C-alpha positions as CSV (number, residue, x, y, z in Angstrom):
1,M,-50.2,84.9,-77.6
2,D,-48.4,82.0,-79.1
3,T,-51.6,81.1,-81.1
4,L,-51.8,84.8,-82.3
5,S,-48.1,84.6,-83.3
6,A,-48.6,81.4,-85.3
7,L,-51.5,82.9,-87.1
8,L,-49.8,86.2,-88.0
9,S,-46.8,84.2,-89.2
10,S,-48.9,81.9,-91.4
11,L,-50.6,84.8,-92.9
12,L,-47.4,86.7,-93.5
13,S,-46.0,83.6,-95.0
14,S,-48.8,83.1,-97.4
15,K,-48.7,86.6,-98.5
16,L,-45.1,86.6,-99.2
17,V,-45.6,83.4,-101.2
18,I,-48.5,84.9,-103.2
19,Q,-46.7,88.1,-104.0
20,S,-43.4,86.5,-105.0
21,P,-44.1,83.4,-107.1
22,Y,-40.4,83.5,-108.2
23,F,-38.9,84.2,-104.8
24,S,-35.1,84.0,-104.4
25,S,-33.0,83.0,-101.4
26,S,-32.7,86.6,-100.4
27,S,-36.4,87.1,-100.2
28,L,-36.6,83.8,-98.2
29,L,-34.2,85.2,-95.6
30,L,-36.0,88.4,-95.5
31,R,-39.4,86.5,-94.8
32,R,-37.5,84.4,-92.0
33,Y,-36.2,87.9,-90.5
34,L,-39.6,89.3,-90.5
35,L,-41.2,86.6,-88.8
36,F,-38.6,86.5,-86.2
37,L,-39.0,90.2,-85.5
38,L,-42.7,89.8,-85.3
39,H,-42.5,87.0,-82.7
40,I,-40.1,89.2,-80.5
41,L,-42.5,92.1,-80.7
42,L,-45.4,89.8,-79.6
43,S,-43.3,88.4,-76.9
44,L,-42.6,91.9,-75.7
45,F,-46.1,92.9,-75.7
46,S,-47.2,89.7,-73.8
47,L,-44.7,90.5,-71.1
48,L,-45.7,94.0,-70.7
49,L,-49.4,93.1,-70.3
50,S,-48.4,90.6,-67.6
51,L,-46.6,93.3,-65.7
52,L,-49.4,95.8,-65.9
53,L,-51.9,93.3,-64.7
54,A,-50.0,91.8,-61.8
55,P,-50.1,94.6,-59.3
56,S,-53.9,94.6,-59.7
57,R,-54.2,90.9,-58.8
58,S,-51.8,91.1,-55.8
59,D,-53.7,94.0,-54.4
60,S,-57.0,92.2,-54.6
61,S,-55.6,89.1,-52.4
62,P,-55.6,89.3,-48.9
63,K,-52.2,89.7,-47.0
64,P,-51.6,88.0,-43.9
65,A,-49.6,90.9,-42.5
66,A,-52.5,93.5,-42.7
67,Q,-54.9,91.1,-40.8
68,P,-55.9,92.3,-37.2
69,E,-54.4,90.8,-34.2
70,G,-57.8,89.2,-33.1
71,T,-58.0,87.3,-36.2
72,R,-55.2,85.1,-35.4
73,A,-56.6,84.5,-32.1
74,A,-60.0,83.5,-33.6
75,R,-58.4,81.2,-36.1
76,A,-56.5,79.4,-33.2
77,L,-59.8,79.0,-31.3
78,S,-61.6,77.8,-34.3
79,H,-58.8,75.3,-34.9
80,V,-59.1,73.9,-31.2
81,L,-63.0,73.7,-31.7
82,A,-62.5,71.8,-35.0
83,V,-60.3,69.4,-33.2
84,V,-62.8,68.9,-30.3
85,A,-65.6,68.0,-33.0
86,R,-63.1,65.7,-34.7
87,V,-61.6,63.6,-31.8
88,P,-63.9,60.7,-30.6
89,V,-65.1,60.9,-26.9
90,A,-63.4,57.5,-26.3
91,S,-60.2,58.8,-27.2
92,R,-58.0,59.9,-24.1
93,K,-57.0,63.2,-25.9
94,Y,-60.8,64.3,-26.0
95,E,-60.8,65.7,-22.5
96,L,-57.6,67.3,-23.2
97,V,-58.8,69.4,-26.2
98,R,-62.0,70.1,-24.7
99,S,-60.6,71.4,-21.4
100,L,-58.2,73.5,-23.6
101,A,-61.1,75.0,-25.5
102,E,-63.0,75.7,-22.2
103,R,-59.9,77.5,-20.9
104,I,-59.5,79.6,-23.9
105,L,-63.3,80.6,-24.0
106,D,-63.2,81.5,-20.2
107,D,-60.2,83.5,-20.5
108,N,-61.4,85.6,-23.5
109,L,-64.4,86.4,-21.5
110,R,-62.3,87.4,-18.5
111,F,-60.0,89.5,-20.7
112,G,-62.8,91.3,-22.5
113,V,-62.6,89.7,-26.0
114,A,-65.9,87.9,-26.1
115,G,-66.1,88.9,-29.9
116,V,-63.4,86.2,-30.7
117,N,-65.7,83.6,-28.9
118,R,-68.7,84.6,-30.8
119,G,-67.2,84.3,-34.1
120,A,-65.5,80.9,-33.5
121,L,-68.4,79.5,-31.6
122,S,-71.0,80.4,-34.4
123,E,-68.7,78.8,-37.0
124,A,-68.4,75.7,-34.9
125,F,-72.1,75.5,-34.1
126,G,-73.0,75.7,-37.8
127,R,-70.5,73.1,-38.8
128,T,-71.5,70.7,-36.1
129,L,-75.2,71.3,-37.0
130,R,-74.5,70.4,-40.7
131,R,-72.6,67.3,-39.8
132,L,-75.3,66.2,-37.4
133,E,-77.9,66.6,-40.0
134,A,-76.0,64.6,-42.6
135,A,-75.3,61.8,-39.9
136,V,-79.1,61.6,-38.9
137,A,-80.1,61.6,-42.5
138,G,-78.4,58.3,-42.9
139,E,-81.1,57.0,-40.7
140,S,-84.0,57.6,-43.2
141,G,-85.3,55.8,-46.1
142,V,-83.7,52.5,-47.2
143,E,-80.6,53.3,-45.0
144,A,-82.9,53.3,-41.9
145,L,-83.8,49.5,-42.8
146,V,-80.2,48.7,-43.3
147,G,-79.3,50.4,-40.3
148,K,-81.9,48.6,-38.0
149,V,-80.7,45.1,-39.6
150,S,-77.1,46.1,-38.9
151,R,-77.9,47.3,-35.4
152,W,-79.8,44.0,-34.7
153,W,-77.0,41.9,-36.0
154,W,-74.4,43.9,-33.8
155,S,-76.6,43.7,-30.7
156,A,-76.6,39.9,-31.3
157,T,-73.0,39.2,-32.2
158,A,-70.9,42.2,-30.7
159,G,-69.5,43.3,-27.4
160,E,-70.8,45.9,-25.1
161,E,-68.4,48.7,-26.6
162,E,-69.2,47.7,-30.2
163,R,-72.9,48.1,-29.4
164,K,-72.6,51.5,-28.2
165,G,-70.8,52.6,-31.5
166,G,-74.0,52.8,-33.8
167,G,-75.2,56.4,-33.0
168,A,-72.2,57.4,-31.0
169,A,-71.1,60.0,-33.5
170,A,-74.3,61.5,-33.8
171,E,-75.1,61.5,-30.0
172,K,-71.7,63.3,-29.6
173,M,-72.3,66.0,-32.2
174,A,-75.7,66.5,-30.2
175,A,-74.1,66.9,-27.0
176,E,-71.5,69.3,-28.4
177,L,-74.4,71.3,-29.9
178,M,-75.5,71.8,-26.3
179,W,-72.2,72.6,-25.1
180,L,-71.5,75.2,-28.0
181,G,-74.9,76.7,-27.4
182,K,-74.2,77.3,-23.8
183,K,-71.0,78.9,-24.4
184,M,-72.7,81.0,-27.1
185,A,-75.1,82.1,-24.4
186,E,-72.3,83.3,-22.1
187,C,-70.9,85.5,-24.7
188,G,-74.1,87.0,-25.9
189,A,-74.5,85.1,-29.2
190,V,-77.2,82.6,-28.4
191,E,-79.5,84.4,-30.7
192,E,-77.5,83.2,-33.6
193,A,-77.8,79.5,-32.2
194,V,-81.5,79.9,-32.0
195,E,-81.7,81.1,-35.7
196,R,-79.6,78.3,-37.0
197,W,-81.7,75.8,-35.1
198,S,-85.0,77.1,-36.2
199,A,-83.7,76.8,-39.8
200,A,-82.8,73.1,-39.4
201,A,-86.2,71.8,-40.5
202,G,-84.5,68.7,-42.3
203,L,-82.8,67.6,-39.0
204,G,-86.0,68.1,-37.1
205,C,-88.1,66.0,-39.6
206,R,-85.5,63.1,-39.6
207,A,-85.0,63.2,-35.8
208,V,-88.4,61.7,-35.4
209,A,-87.2,58.5,-36.9
210,A,-83.7,58.5,-35.4
211,E,-82.3,56.3,-32.7
212,P,-83.8,56.9,-29.3
213,R,-80.7,58.0,-27.6
214,I,-80.0,60.6,-30.6
215,Q,-83.6,61.8,-30.1
216,V,-83.1,62.3,-26.3
217,A,-79.9,64.4,-27.0
218,L,-81.7,66.5,-29.6
219,V,-84.6,67.1,-27.2
220,R,-82.2,68.5,-24.7
221,V,-80.8,70.9,-27.3
222,A,-84.3,71.9,-28.5
223,V,-85.4,72.6,-24.9
224,F,-82.4,74.8,-24.2
225,L,-83.0,76.8,-27.3
226,F,-86.6,77.1,-27.0
227,K,-86.1,78.8,-23.7
228,H,-83.6,81.3,-25.0
229,A,-85.9,81.9,-28.2
230,N,-88.7,83.0,-25.6
231,S,-86.3,85.3,-23.7
232,K,-86.4,89.2,-23.7
233,Q,-82.8,89.1,-24.9
234,F,-84.0,87.3,-28.1
235,E,-86.9,89.7,-28.7
236,G,-84.5,92.7,-28.4
237,C,-85.1,96.3,-27.6
238,Q,-88.4,97.7,-29.2
239,G,-87.3,100.9,-31.2
240,G,-90.6,101.8,-32.5
241,G,-91.9,102.4,-35.9
242,Q,-91.3,100.5,-39.0
243,E,-88.1,98.8,-37.4
244,E,-90.1,97.5,-34.6
245,E,-92.7,95.8,-36.9
246,E,-89.9,94.2,-39.0
247,D,-88.2,92.8,-35.8
248,K,-91.6,91.4,-34.7
249,R,-92.1,89.6,-38.1
250,A,-88.6,88.3,-38.0
251,N,-89.2,86.9,-34.6
252,C,-92.4,85.4,-35.4
253,D,-90.9,83.7,-38.4
254,C,-88.2,82.2,-36.2
255,W,-90.6,80.9,-33.6
256,M,-92.9,79.5,-36.2
257,A,-89.9,77.7,-37.7
258,M,-88.7,76.4,-34.3
259,L,-92.3,75.1,-33.5
260,T,-93.0,73.4,-36.8
261,S,-89.7,71.8,-37.0
262,W,-89.3,70.6,-33.4
263,L,-92.7,70.1,-31.8
264,P,-93.2,66.7,-33.4
265,L,-89.9,65.4,-31.8
266,L,-91.0,66.9,-28.4
267,C,-94.1,64.9,-28.6
268,R,-92.3,61.7,-29.5
269,A,-89.2,61.7,-27.3
270,S,-90.0,63.1,-23.9
271,N,-89.8,59.8,-22.0
272,G,-86.1,58.8,-22.6
273,T,-84.5,55.4,-22.8
274,D,-83.6,54.8,-19.5
275,A,-84.5,57.8,-17.6
276,P,-86.8,60.8,-18.1
277,V,-85.4,63.3,-20.4
278,L,-86.9,66.1,-18.2
279,S,-87.9,66.5,-14.7
280,G,-91.6,67.2,-13.8
281,R,-90.6,70.9,-13.2
282,E,-88.6,71.2,-16.4
283,K,-91.4,69.8,-18.5
284,A,-94.0,72.2,-16.8
285,E,-91.8,75.1,-17.5
286,M,-91.3,74.0,-21.0
287,V,-95.0,73.8,-21.6
288,R,-95.2,77.4,-20.3
289,V,-92.5,78.6,-22.7
290,L,-94.4,76.8,-25.6
291,E,-97.6,78.4,-24.8
292,E,-96.1,81.9,-24.4
293,M,-94.3,81.5,-27.7
294,I,-97.4,80.3,-29.6
295,E,-99.4,83.2,-28.1
296,K,-96.9,85.6,-29.8
297,L,-97.8,84.2,-33.3
298,T,-100.4,85.6,-35.7
299,W,-103.8,84.0,-35.5
300,E,-103.3,81.8,-38.7
301,Q,-99.8,80.7,-37.4
302,Q,-101.3,79.7,-34.0
303,E,-103.8,77.6,-35.8
304,E,-101.3,75.8,-37.9
305,V,-98.9,75.2,-34.9
306,L,-101.7,73.8,-32.6
307,A,-103.2,71.7,-35.3
308,L,-99.6,70.1,-35.8
309,W,-99.3,69.7,-32.1
310,L,-102.6,68.0,-31.9
311,H,-101.8,65.6,-34.7
312,N,-98.5,64.5,-33.2
313,F,-99.6,64.4,-29.7
314,T,-102.4,62.0,-30.3
315,L,-100.2,59.8,-32.6
316,C,-97.9,59.2,-29.5
317,P,-99.8,57.0,-26.9
318,D,-96.6,56.4,-24.9
319,S,-96.2,60.1,-24.2
320,D,-98.3,62.8,-22.5
321,W,-96.1,65.8,-23.0
322,P,-96.2,68.6,-23.9
323,N,-99.8,69.0,-23.1
324,L,-101.0,72.1,-24.8
325,E,-104.7,71.4,-24.4
326,S,-105.4,74.5,-22.3
327,C,-103.5,76.7,-25.1
328,Y,-105.6,74.9,-27.8
329,T,-109.0,75.6,-25.7
330,R,-108.1,79.3,-25.3
331,W,-107.4,79.7,-28.9
332,Y,-110.6,78.0,-29.9
333,S,-112.7,80.3,-27.5
334,E,-111.2,83.4,-28.9
335,S,-112.0,82.1,-32.5
336,R,-115.4,81.3,-31.5
337,K,-116.0,84.8,-30.4
338,L,-115.3,86.1,-34.0
339,L,-118.5,84.3,-35.1
340,M,-120.7,86.1,-32.6
């Protein structure tokens, strides 16, 4: 408005000057009066516009008083979960905030407000997964070489506690992902954790070259979520018709993403650093889960997954798990029948 006022003032001034080459003092006063009057009119017009536009802007913004009661509870729980992620495990306050989060989550289930848990846990799972992916990304490329030299130097010169600090943050995030996933399963939201995990292809790719301790933690998370991805709960109710076909395609896409993202890590990191990651019974159960999941895929998807498994399984001489040879043999036998 000030720019418009100045422009109009200059135009009016120039017009008066052109029309009155022999202007007197009275005409000068008249011109100043007209300019002053124009400025007042423009200011009033600007004030009127601001008053008219102000209610629409205020109505579009959220008002805290209008939010439901459950939103405050969800925000409080989300804040506690964020603090759990931020506080180091070595801090004496970690167990305090972790137990506080456990108590709130359990009480919400007991009092029938599991929806509060689902929203807060989903947000925390996604946030932790992004942070973990960023942390593991620092272990690839040139940064991986720098990290290895740094770890070698610290292992030779630092004390025991300092040597543990290299991948402690990423290892903590992976352990918290497992905890969050279990809590999501308790409140019926584990399907969202499975979908987020299946979409983390970048993390699965980088995990192959991560520190062994981080790999172990990620294998545990992957095994937990693979089992839930293969459950009847994840497949959902089959309603029939086009909706059923869309659900099947969505499930196949999710299973395919999980298998292609995490099979290479399972083939490489099943032994653990100082102890086996899984027991013999758990390994056998996981092989059954993988076989069942692969058999639910389309024929072309099965071929892609089994080729990926064979490539990574043969590249790891120190590991003999997961052995999907029988699954590969069955698929090949069925493929041969198509030629007859």
